[in-house]
Backbone as ProteinMPNN parsed JSONL, in Angstrom:
{"seq_chain_A": "MPLEDKQMRRRIEREIAKFPLDLTRMNIRFLDNCAYFEGRVRLMRTAASAQHAHLDKVLEGASQAIMHIPGVREVNMFALVKDY", "coords_chain_A": {"N_chain_A": [[-1.339, 19.593, -9.087], [-4.514, 19.213, -7.805], [-6.149, 21.095, -5.174], [-7.85, 19.577, -3.569], [-6.772, 17.008, -3.795], [-4.321, 17.361, -2.5], [-5.189, 17.913, 0.096], [-6.418, 15.484, 0.703], [-4.212, 13.779, 0.59], [-2.777, 14.682, 2.801], [-4.588, 13.95, 4.778], [-4.506, 11.163, 4.525], [-1.834, 10.762, 5.226], [-1.958, 11.478, 7.93], [-3.585, 9.425, 8.881], [-2.067, 7.099, 8.358], [0.056, 7.572, 9.992], [-0.682, 6.631, 12.428], [0.101, 4.062, 12.64], [2.765, 1.743, 13.416], [5.019, 2.482, 11.6], [8.016, 3.223, 9.864], [8.29, 5.942, 8.063], [10.057, 7.553, 6.744], [11.358, 7.293, 4.297], [9.369, 7.089, 2.449], [6.979, 7.926, -0.033], [3.882, 9.506, -0.574], [1.215, 9.7, -2.776], [-1.786, 11.125, -4.058], [-4.126, 10.682, -6.41], [-6.862, 11.052, -8.552], [-8.762, 9.747, -6.839], [-7.257, 7.623, -5.878], [-4.8, 6.229, -3.782], [-1.334, 6.288, -3.77], [1.565, 4.618, -2.86], [5.022, 4.81, -2.557], [8.517, 3.969, -2.495], [10.64, 3.229, 0.32], [9.812, 1.215, 3.117], [9.563, 0.348, 6.54], [9.205, -1.302, 9.726], [8.982, 0.618, 12.732], [11.733, 0.789, 14.92], [11.229, 0.392, 17.677], [8.685, -0.724, 17.623], [9.024, -3.109, 16.218], [10.578, -4.676, 17.911], [9.255, -4.614, 20.383], [6.524, -5.31, 20.009], [6.496, -7.452, 18.333], [5.554, -7.221, 15.758], [4.498, -7.825, 12.417], [5.593, -6.758, 9.296], [4.048, -6.993, 6.905], [1.463, -7.452, 7.917], [0.985, -5.094, 9.335], [1.067, -3.225, 7.248], [-1.148, -4.104, 5.795], [-3.201, -3.55, 7.616], [-2.961, -0.75, 7.701], [-3.585, -0.145, 5.067], [-6.274, -0.988, 4.958], [-7.39, 0.815, 6.793], [-7.018, 3.219, 5.434], [-8.635, 2.791, 3.222], [-11.106, 3.137, 4.358], [-11.465, 5.814, 4.505], [-13.516, 8.378, 3.417], [-13.858, 8.946, -0.032], [-11.608, 7.684, -0.936], [-10.812, 5.372, -3.287], [-9.08, 3.377, -4.076], [-6.097, 1.74, -2.943], [-2.759, 1.692, -3.596], [0.031, -0.092, -3.136], [2.093, -1.253, -4.478], [4.536, -0.277, -5.35], [6.157, -0.129, -3.17], [9.08, -0.853, -1.333], [9.981, -3.256, 0.87], [11.72, -3.074, 3.821], [13.092, -5.253, 5.884]], "CA_chain_A": [[-2.163, 18.751, -8.234], [-5.628, 19.983, -7.237], [-6.142, 21.31, -3.736], [-8.532, 18.457, -2.921], [-5.835, 15.893, -3.726], [-3.343, 17.673, -1.452], [-5.86, 17.747, 1.38], [-6.616, 14.055, 0.92], [-2.891, 13.212, 0.88], [-2.492, 15.005, 4.212], [-5.466, 13.12, 5.603], [-3.949, 9.811, 4.467], [-0.611, 10.781, 6.032], [-2.357, 11.461, 9.348], [-4.122, 8.1, 9.197], [-0.998, 6.101, 8.346], [0.947, 7.873, 11.12], [-1.177, 5.894, 13.595], [0.677, 2.72, 12.598], [4.203, 1.78, 13.771], [5.81, 2.38, 10.382], [9.027, 4.24, 9.607], [7.868, 6.49, 6.771], [10.993, 8.6, 6.345], [11.755, 7.126, 2.895], [8.18, 6.738, 1.692], [6.257, 9.036, -0.649], [2.461, 9.24, -0.752], [0.538, 10.54, -3.767], [-3.218, 10.866, -4.178], [-4.615, 11.154, -7.698], [-8.084, 10.409, -9.057], [-9.337, 8.909, -5.776], [-6.369, 6.49, -5.603], [-3.609, 6.533, -2.984], [-0.156, 5.579, -4.259], [2.684, 4.609, -1.933], [6.249, 4.366, -3.198], [9.709, 4.179, -1.683], [10.991, 2.156, 1.258], [9.064, 1.235, 4.369], [9.898, -0.687, 7.525], [8.63, -1.059, 11.044], [9.808, 1.393, 13.646], [12.562, -0.116, 15.722], [10.563, 0.061, 18.94], [7.526, -1.575, 17.331], [9.466, -4.426, 15.77], [11.086, -5.463, 19.029], [8.331, -4.669, 21.51], [5.227, -5.904, 19.703], [6.691, -8.564, 17.408], [4.65, -6.961, 14.639], [4.969, -8.245, 11.108], [5.432, -5.628, 8.388], [2.922, -7.205, 5.989], [0.201, -7.28, 8.651], [0.822, -3.672, 9.64], [0.715, -2.565, 5.988], [-2.527, -4.474, 5.471], [-4.058, -2.76, 8.501], [-2.914, 0.641, 7.253], [-4.328, -0.092, 3.808], [-7.704, -1.065, 5.276], [-7.786, 2.072, 7.431], [-7.069, 4.241, 4.394], [-9.809, 2.51, 2.386], [-12.31, 3.598, 5.056], [-11.563, 7.268, 4.38], [-14.412, 8.723, 2.304], [-13.2, 9.516, -1.193], [-10.522, 6.808, -1.386], [-11.352, 4.248, -4.034], [-8.071, 2.329, -4.221], [-4.794, 1.945, -2.312], [-1.754, 0.984, -4.377], [1.313, -0.18, -2.43], [2.957, -2.141, -5.253], [5.853, 0.335, -5.559], [6.882, -0.089, -1.904], [10.124, -1.839, -1.062], [9.897, -3.562, 2.307], [12.982, -3.295, 4.517], [12.813, -6.049, 7.091]], "C_chain_A": [[-3.269, 19.615, -7.636], [-5.554, 20.052, -5.711], [-6.792, 20.144, -2.994], [-7.606, 17.25, -2.775], [-4.781, 16.123, -2.648], [-3.951, 17.475, -0.068], [-6.064, 16.269, 1.701], [-5.286, 13.372, 1.24], [-2.514, 13.482, 2.331], [-3.346, 14.154, 5.15], [-4.969, 11.674, 5.646], [-2.675, 9.731, 5.302], [-0.934, 10.753, 7.521], [-2.859, 10.083, 9.761], [-3.002, 7.064, 9.28], [0.002, 6.347, 9.479], [0.516, 7.158, 12.39], [-0.576, 4.495, 13.69], [2.178, 2.8, 12.853], [5.109, 1.572, 12.56], [6.811, 3.529, 10.31], [8.787, 4.738, 8.183], [8.855, 7.506, 6.21], [11.406, 8.487, 4.881], [10.573, 6.763, 2.002], [7.5, 8.002, 1.174], [4.809, 8.609, -0.859], [1.917, 10.232, -1.774], [-0.938, 10.162, -3.769], [-3.699, 11.513, -5.464], [-5.853, 10.367, -8.096], [-8.652, 9.373, -8.086], [-8.517, 7.66, -5.476], [-5.154, 6.973, -4.822], [-2.459, 5.662, -3.473], [0.978, 5.74, -3.257], [3.908, 4.09, -2.673], [7.432, 4.701, -2.296], [9.975, 2.976, -0.795], [10.22, 2.329, 2.553], [9.569, 0.1, 5.255], [9.204, -0.343, 8.834], [9.559, -0.163, 11.847], [10.57, 0.42, 14.537], [11.869, -0.531, 17.009], [9.391, -0.878, 18.713], [7.96, -2.982, 16.96], [9.927, -5.281, 16.945], [10.047, -5.634, 20.136], [7.059, -5.448, 21.206], [5.326, -7.126, 18.808], [5.728, -8.442, 16.217], [5.302, -7.424, 13.341], [4.63, -7.145, 10.117], [4.235, -5.796, 7.458], [1.583, -6.997, 6.677], [-0.064, -5.816, 8.973], [0.434, -2.905, 8.381], [-0.716, -2.879, 5.572], [-3.516, -3.693, 6.336], [-4.109, -1.3, 8.087], [-3.712, 0.813, 5.966], [-5.831, -0.118, 4.06], [-8.202, 0.235, 5.917], [-7.919, 3.189, 6.399], [-8.288, 4.04, 3.496], [-11.104, 2.989, 3.034], [-12.46, 5.118, 5.017], [-12.491, 7.578, 3.198], [-13.645, 9.41, 1.177], [-12.04, 8.681, -1.703], [-11.144, 5.587, -2.041], [-10.385, 3.074, -4.079], [-6.796, 2.728, -3.493], [-3.795, 1.073, -3.053], [-0.42, 1.049, -3.665], [2.311, -1.05, -3.184], [4.364, -1.577, -5.441], [6.658, 0.438, -4.272], [7.931, -1.193, -1.851], [10.139, -2.037, 0.447], [11.29, -3.86, 2.84], [12.675, -4.03, 5.81], [13.89, -5.899, 8.108]], "O_chain_A": [[-2.985, 20.644, -7.023], [-4.976, 19.184, -5.058], [-6.339, 19.764, -1.914], [-7.643, 16.552, -1.761], [-4.388, 15.183, -1.957], [-3.307, 16.934, 0.83], [-5.9, 15.854, 2.848], [-5.245, 12.474, 2.081], [-1.989, 12.601, 3.012], [-2.873, 13.697, 6.191], [-5.013, 11.036, 6.697], [-2.456, 8.746, 6.008], [-0.253, 10.074, 8.29], [-2.585, 9.627, 10.872], [-2.998, 6.235, 10.191], [0.717, 5.429, 9.881], [1.291, 7.09, 13.344], [-0.73, 3.82, 14.707], [2.803, 3.814, 12.541], [5.871, 0.607, 12.501], [6.489, 4.667, 10.652], [9.056, 4.026, 7.216], [8.515, 8.247, 5.288], [11.771, 9.495, 4.275], [10.754, 6.196, 0.925], [7.454, 9.021, 1.864], [4.543, 7.481, -1.274], [2.127, 11.44, -1.661], [-1.292, 9.011, -3.512], [-3.685, 12.736, -5.599], [-5.875, 9.142, -7.982], [-8.981, 8.255, -8.483], [-9.038, 6.722, -4.873], [-4.554, 7.995, -5.155], [-2.596, 4.443, -3.577], [1.312, 6.854, -2.854], [3.847, 3.055, -3.338], [7.359, 5.593, -1.451], [9.588, 1.852, -1.113], [10.005, 3.446, 3.023], [9.949, -0.966, 4.77], [8.687, 0.759, 9.016], [10.775, -0.186, 11.66], [10.071, -0.659, 14.857], [11.922, -1.701, 17.387], [9.134, -1.748, 19.544], [7.312, -3.951, 17.357], [9.687, -6.488, 16.963], [9.975, -6.694, 20.758], [6.566, -6.177, 22.067], [4.312, -7.776, 18.553], [5.171, -9.432, 15.743], [6.526, -7.406, 13.209], [3.503, -6.651, 10.098], [3.483, -4.845, 7.243], [0.664, -6.427, 6.088], [-1.201, -5.352, 8.894], [-0.43, -2.03, 8.432], [-1.417, -2.011, 5.052], [-4.546, -3.23, 5.846], [-5.171, -0.679, 8.117], [-4.428, 1.8, 5.798], [-6.578, 0.643, 3.446], [-9.302, 0.698, 5.617], [-8.831, 4.011, 6.485], [-8.903, 5.012, 3.057], [-12.093, 3.223, 2.34], [-13.482, 5.648, 5.453], [-12.265, 7.085, 2.093], [-12.878, 10.343, 1.414], [-11.532, 8.938, -2.794], [-11.912, 4.858, -1.415], [-10.805, 1.917, -4.117], [-6.452, 3.908, -3.43], [-3.963, -0.144, -3.131], [0.199, 2.111, -3.592], [3.275, -1.535, -2.593], [5.299, -2.344, -5.671], [7.736, 1.032, -4.271], [7.687, -2.323, -2.275], [10.293, -1.079, 1.205], [11.961, -4.781, 2.373], [12.063, -3.473, 6.721], [13.814, -6.499, 9.18]]}, "name": "protein", "num_of_chains": 1, "seq": "MPLEDKQMRRRIEREIAKFPLDLTRMNIRFLDNCAYFEGRVRLMRTAASAQHAHLDKVLEGASQAIMHIPGVREVNMFALVKDY"}
């Protein structure tokens, strides 16, 4: 993996950490200007009860935030399994 891809993956991880998602079982890859998310994802326990957030809406917001990062052409979350 080129150094630029590793740096971009770290930048994406920092951006997605701003959202109330439990990412402990999720893997992020960045290849050819595309971000790939795979594994399991769910809302943090405190976020789900306190804010009544919906997982799909939070993921959509995270996806949009990642798309605004210069150099990201596509965000692929099709391999994510949502734990409600």
